[in-house]
N, C-alpha and C positions, 0 to 999 in steps of 0.2 A: 509747091505743097500747100502753102497757106491759101492760095486761090482755090485749090481743089477742096480744101476743108471748108471754105466759105460756101462753095456750091452745095456741098452736102448738108451744111448747117442750115441753108435756106430751105432745103427739103425736109429736114427734121430738126426742129428747134431743141429737142432734148439731147441732141448728139454732143458728146464731149470729145475732147481731143483723144482721150484714151480709147473711146469707142471708135473714132475715125481710124486710129492706128490698128486697132483689132480687126476692123473690116478689111483693111487693105494689106496687112502684113501677117495675119494670123490665119492658119487653116488653108482650106482649098481656094484656088483662084476662081473668082466669079466672073463669068462673061456676061456682063450687063451692058447697058447703053453707053456708059462712060468707061468701058474697058480700055480704050485707047489712051484716055487720060490717066487711067490707073497705072498703066505700064510705063508712063513717063515719070512716075514718082521715083525719087532716089532709092537705091538699093532694091528696086522691085524686079529688075532683070539681072541675070548673071553678068551681062557685059558691063554693067555699071559698077559692080563691086570687084571685078577682077582686073587687075592691071599688072603688067609684067615690066619690071624695070631691070634693064641690063646694066651692070656696073662692073666693068673689068677690074679685077683686083691687081694692083701693081705691088709686087713684093720686091724689096731690096735685099740682096744677099751680100753679106760681107764675108770675104775669105780670110781665113787665119793663116798667116805666114809661118812657116816652120822656122824656128831659130836653131841654127846649128851652133853648138857649143862643144868645147873640148874640156875634159876634166883635167885640171893641172894637179898632178900629184907632187905634193911638196915633201921635201926630205925632212922628216921630224927628228932626225938624229942631231940636228944643230940647235934644237930647242934648249934653252938654258933656263934652269929653274932658279928663281930669284930668292926663295926662302930656304933657310937652312932646314934640313930634316930634323935637327935637334929641336928647333923651335916648334915644329909641328908635332913632334912626338910628345912634347911637354903638355899638350892639350889633353892627351888621352891618358891621364894619370888617374888612378882611383881616388876617391875622396879620402881626405885625412881626417882622423878623429882628433878633436881638440882636447 
């Protein structure tokens, strides 16, 4: 690209880099004497900007194992209460006036 710019710069001393890019990348394609060199510039043809990459995706799957459990029903009749009901009932007394 630099070599091609230098060739154009020798033909036109007032040509800037921006002007060079506008000539080659903006607007209609010009079929002049250096058209073959113009087409070798990067991103000038569609084959230079298009690339296809095939990357197979590998996915790992984890299976969830079912856990079999049985509900054990305990007999609650054997439950013993450690506190006296008298003690618990004393908590719920109305306030006393002094």
